[in-house]
OpenMM code with the backbone's topology and positions (N, CA, C; nanometers):
from openmm import Vec3, app, unit

residues = "UNK UNK UNK UNK UNK UNK UNK UNK UNK UNK UNK UNK UNK UNK UNK UNK UNK UNK UNK UNK UNK UNK UNK UNK UNK UNK UNK UNK UNK UNK UNK UNK UNK UNK UNK UNK UNK UNK UNK UNK UNK UNK UNK UNK UNK UNK UNK UNK UNK UNK UNK UNK UNK UNK UNK UNK UNK UNK UNK UNK UNK UNK UNK UNK UNK UNK UNK UNK UNK UNK".split()
positions = [
    Vec3(12.5398, 11.8382, 11.3902),
    Vec3(12.4521, 11.7695, 11.4837),
    Vec3(12.3220, 11.8480, 11.4962),
    Vec3(12.2096, 11.7791, 11.4824),
    Vec3(12.0803, 11.8455, 11.4934),
    Vec3(12.0466, 11.8720, 11.6394),
    Vec3(11.9742, 11.9784, 11.6621),
    Vec3(11.9324, 12.0108, 11.7984),
    Vec3(11.8051, 11.9342, 11.8339),
    Vec3(11.7921, 11.9035, 11.9611),
    Vec3(11.6739, 11.8338, 12.0106),
    Vec3(11.5666, 11.9373, 12.0420),
    Vec3(11.4468, 11.9146, 11.9904),
    Vec3(11.3332, 12.0039, 12.0157),
    Vec3(11.2400, 11.9335, 12.1130),
    Vec3(11.2066, 12.0001, 12.2224),
    Vec3(11.1172, 11.9381, 12.3201),
    Vec3(10.9762, 11.9283, 12.2632),
    Vec3(10.9045, 11.8256, 12.3033),
    Vec3(10.7686, 11.8025, 12.2527),
    Vec3(10.6751, 11.9180, 12.2892),
    Vec3(10.7060, 11.9840, 12.3993),
    Vec3(10.6247, 12.0945, 12.4477),
    Vec3(10.6313, 12.2167, 12.3564),
    Vec3(10.7388, 12.2269, 12.2785),
    Vec3(10.7534, 12.3416, 12.1891),
    Vec3(10.7716, 12.2970, 12.0440),
    Vec3(10.7033, 12.1892, 12.0073),
    Vec3(10.7154, 12.1328, 11.8727),
    Vec3(10.5863, 12.1557, 11.7941),
    Vec3(10.6006, 12.1936, 11.6710),
    Vec3(10.4862, 12.2194, 11.5837),
    Vec3(10.4144, 12.0898, 11.5450),
    Vec3(10.4833, 11.9767, 11.5528),
    Vec3(10.4244, 11.8484, 11.5154),
    Vec3(10.3499, 11.7818, 11.6310),
    Vec3(10.3450, 11.8474, 11.7451),
    Vec3(10.2737, 11.7933, 11.8612),
    Vec3(10.1327, 11.8496, 11.8658),
    Vec3(10.0446, 11.7768, 11.9339),
    Vec3(9.9072, 11.8223, 11.9535),
    Vec3(9.8692, 11.7974, 12.0985),
    Vec3(9.7936, 11.8876, 12.1569),
    Vec3(9.7501, 11.8745, 12.2958),
    Vec3(9.6129, 11.8079, 12.2971),
    Vec3(9.6052, 11.6924, 12.3660),
    Vec3(9.4776, 11.6228, 12.3837),
    Vec3(9.4201, 11.6701, 12.5164),
    Vec3(9.3115, 11.7454, 12.5101),
    Vec3(9.2523, 11.7987, 12.6326),
    Vec3(9.1719, 11.6902, 12.7014),
    Vec3(9.1770, 11.6923, 12.8347),
    Vec3(9.1061, 11.5903, 12.9112),
    Vec3(8.9557, 11.6136, 12.9044),
    Vec3(8.8817, 11.5085, 12.9301),
    Vec3(8.7355, 11.5152, 12.9298),
    Vec3(8.6889, 11.5009, 13.0738),
    Vec3(8.5993, 11.5854, 13.1172),
    Vec3(8.5478, 11.5786, 13.2525),
    Vec3(8.6074, 11.6853, 13.3422),
    Vec3(8.5871, 11.6690, 13.4726),
    Vec3(8.6311, 11.7687, 13.5684),
    Vec3(8.7757, 11.7506, 13.6118),
    Vec3(8.8232, 11.6269, 13.6129),
    Vec3(8.9576, 11.5988, 13.6609),
    Vec3(9.0391, 11.5364, 13.5486),
    Vec3(9.1650, 11.5590, 13.5517),
    Vec3(9.2539, 11.5010, 13.4517),
    Vec3(9.3535, 11.6039, 13.4033),
    Vec3(9.4500, 11.5564, 13.3315),
    Vec3(9.5533, 11.6448, 13.2790),
    Vec3(9.5569, 11.6348, 13.1272),
    Vec3(9.5926, 11.7445, 13.0644),
    Vec3(9.6090, 11.7437, 12.9202),
    Vec3(9.7301, 11.6576, 12.8847),
    Vec3(9.7215, 11.5883, 12.7715),
    Vec3(9.8318, 11.5051, 12.7242),
    Vec3(9.8869, 11.5643, 12.5959),
    Vec3(10.0135, 11.5383, 12.5708),
    Vec3(10.0740, 11.5815, 12.4457),
    Vec3(10.0839, 11.4600, 12.3548),
    Vec3(10.0312, 11.4724, 12.2343),
    Vec3(10.0278, 11.3654, 12.1356),
    Vec3(10.1265, 11.3995, 12.0239),
    Vec3(10.2153, 11.3077, 11.9931),
    Vec3(10.3105, 11.3276, 11.8844),
    Vec3(10.2444, 11.2820, 11.7546),
    Vec3(10.2240, 11.3734, 11.6627),
    Vec3(10.1600, 11.3385, 11.5358),
    Vec3(10.2560, 11.2671, 11.4419),
    Vec3(10.3848, 11.2715, 11.4720),
    Vec3(10.4839, 11.2040, 11.3889),
    Vec3(10.4927, 11.0553, 11.4224),
    Vec3(10.4987, 11.0234, 11.5516),
    Vec3(10.5112, 10.8836, 11.5937),
    Vec3(10.3797, 10.8238, 11.6439),
    Vec3(10.2737, 10.9038, 11.6546),
    Vec3(10.1397, 10.8585, 11.6957),
    Vec3(10.1383, 10.7956, 11.8346),
    Vec3(10.2009, 10.8622, 11.9313),
    Vec3(10.2021, 10.8167, 12.0697),
    Vec3(10.1875, 10.9363, 12.1629),
    Vec3(10.1445, 10.9089, 12.2866),
    Vec3(10.1412, 11.0117, 12.3909),
    Vec3(10.2830, 11.0282, 12.4436),
    Vec3(10.3291, 11.1521, 12.4566),
    Vec3(10.4650, 11.1801, 12.5033),
    Vec3(10.4601, 11.2669, 12.6289),
    Vec3(10.5692, 11.2661, 12.7032),
    Vec3(10.5822, 11.3514, 12.8214),
    Vec3(10.6277, 11.4903, 12.7794),
    Vec3(10.6052, 11.5893, 12.8652),
    Vec3(10.6457, 11.7262, 12.8339),
    Vec3(10.7970, 11.7396, 12.8205),
    Vec3(10.8722, 11.6580, 12.8895),
    Vec3(11.0170, 11.6663, 12.8844),
    Vec3(11.0798, 11.5903, 12.7686),
    Vec3(10.9994, 11.5114, 12.6959),
    Vec3(11.0535, 11.4361, 12.5823),
    Vec3(11.0897, 11.5296, 12.4687),
    Vec3(11.1665, 11.4794, 12.3760),
    Vec3(11.2052, 11.5579, 12.2596),
    Vec3(11.2660, 11.4687, 12.1537),
    Vec3(11.2854, 11.5240, 12.0353),
    Vec3(11.3467, 11.4494, 11.9263),
    Vec3(11.4139, 11.5468, 11.8301),
    Vec3(11.4819, 11.4930, 11.7316),
    Vec3(11.5503, 11.5766, 11.6328),
    Vec3(11.4688, 11.5916, 11.5052),
    Vec3(11.3517, 11.5272, 11.4978),
    Vec3(11.2685, 11.5338, 11.3779),
    Vec3(11.1652, 11.6449, 11.3831),
    Vec3(11.1437, 11.7034, 11.4988),
    Vec3(11.0398, 11.8043, 11.5156),
    Vec3(11.0733, 11.9385, 11.4526),
    Vec3(10.9754, 12.0260, 11.4559),
    Vec3(10.9900, 12.1622, 11.4058),
    Vec3(10.9434, 12.2581, 11.5136),
    Vec3(11.0181, 12.3636, 11.5367),
    Vec3(10.9829, 12.4589, 11.6420),
    Vec3(10.8502, 12.5271, 11.6099),
    Vec3(10.7710, 12.5476, 11.7128),
    Vec3(10.6425, 12.6140, 11.6975),
    Vec3(10.5487, 12.5754, 11.8106),
    Vec3(10.4277, 12.6237, 11.8038),
    Vec3(10.3267, 12.5933, 11.9044),
    Vec3(10.2568, 12.4614, 11.8704),
    Vec3(10.2347, 12.3752, 11.9697),
    Vec3(10.1564, 12.2545, 11.9444),
    Vec3(10.0126, 12.2901, 11.9077),
    Vec3(9.9523, 12.2078, 11.8253),
    Vec3(9.8126, 12.2277, 11.7891),
    Vec3(9.7215, 12.1668, 11.8943),
    Vec3(9.5942, 12.1593, 11.8659),
    Vec3(9.4965, 12.0990, 11.9565),
    Vec3(9.4406, 11.9746, 11.8886),
    Vec3(9.4470, 11.8621, 11.9572),
    Vec3(9.3955, 11.7370, 11.9023),
    Vec3(9.2437, 11.7337, 11.9166),
    Vec3(9.1790, 11.6692, 11.8234),
    Vec3(9.0330, 11.6553, 11.8256),
    Vec3(8.9997, 11.5092, 11.8491),
    Vec3(8.9172, 11.4828, 11.9472),
    Vec3(8.8717, 11.3465, 11.9749),
    Vec3(8.7307, 11.3308, 11.9188),
    Vec3(8.7140, 11.2311, 11.8356),
    Vec3(8.5813, 11.2018, 11.7826),
    Vec3(8.5184, 11.0954, 11.8710),
    Vec3(8.4069, 11.1284, 11.9336),
    Vec3(8.3385, 11.0351, 12.0217),
    Vec3(8.2224, 10.9719, 11.9475),
    Vec3(8.2082, 10.8414, 11.9594),
    Vec3(8.1016, 10.7686, 11.8932),
    Vec3(8.0006, 10.7252, 11.9992),
    Vec3(7.8790, 10.7734, 11.9891),
    Vec3(7.7750, 10.7426, 12.0859),
    Vec3(7.6593, 10.6770, 12.0136),
    Vec3(7.6178, 10.5603, 12.0643),
    Vec3(7.5050, 10.4888, 12.0062),
    Vec3(7.3938, 10.4832, 12.1100),
    Vec3(7.2870, 10.5555, 12.0850),
    Vec3(7.1767, 10.5604, 12.1809),
    Vec3(7.0830, 10.4405, 12.1662),
    Vec3(7.0707, 10.3867, 12.0479),
    Vec3(6.9802, 10.2744, 12.0259),
    Vec3(6.8356, 10.3228, 12.0186),
    Vec3(6.7473, 10.2340, 11.9784),
    Vec3(6.6059, 10.2687, 11.9632),
    Vec3(6.5369, 10.3008, 12.0942),
    Vec3(6.5646, 10.2230, 12.2000),
    Vec3(6.4981, 10.2449, 12.3295),
    Vec3(6.5392, 10.3759, 12.3930),
    Vec3(6.6613, 10.4174, 12.3762),
    Vec3(6.7087, 10.5417, 12.4362),
    Vec3(6.6385, 10.6619, 12.3743),
    Vec3(6.6155, 10.6574, 12.2456),
    Vec3(6.5496, 10.7684, 12.1791),
    Vec3(6.4016, 10.7755, 12.2143),
    Vec3(6.3372, 10.6592, 12.2329),
    Vec3(6.1930, 10.6556, 12.2588),
    Vec3(6.1622, 10.6705, 12.4078),
    Vec3(6.2292, 10.5935, 12.4920),
    Vec3(6.1944, 10.5871, 12.6343),
    Vec3(6.2947, 10.6599, 12.7247),
    Vec3(6.4054, 10.7059, 12.6714),
    Vec3(6.5042, 10.7739, 12.7535),
    Vec3(6.5937, 10.6839, 12.8321),
    Vec3(6.6068, 10.5580, 12.7924),
    Vec3(6.6937, 10.4641, 12.8638),
    Vec3(6.8348, 10.4843, 12.8229),
] * unit.nanometer
topology = app.Topology()
chain = topology.addChain("A")
for resn in residues:
    res = topology.addResidue(resn, chain)
    for name in ("N", "CA", "C"):
        topology.addAtom(name, app.Element.getBySymbol(name[0]), res)
């Protein structure tokens, strides 16, 4: 029987850091591509430290924003 590895101590997990002043970090499962709770776990994981997730933000200023500051 395989042991259950918690998402908090899984090498396949990534921590999504919150943006702004308030909020909590989320744990993202890179295997199933979903946000998981700290108490969740599975038998497919590997023991280790979770990585850090990178969020790519797309910002479109448009022509007026660059010229007039709108």
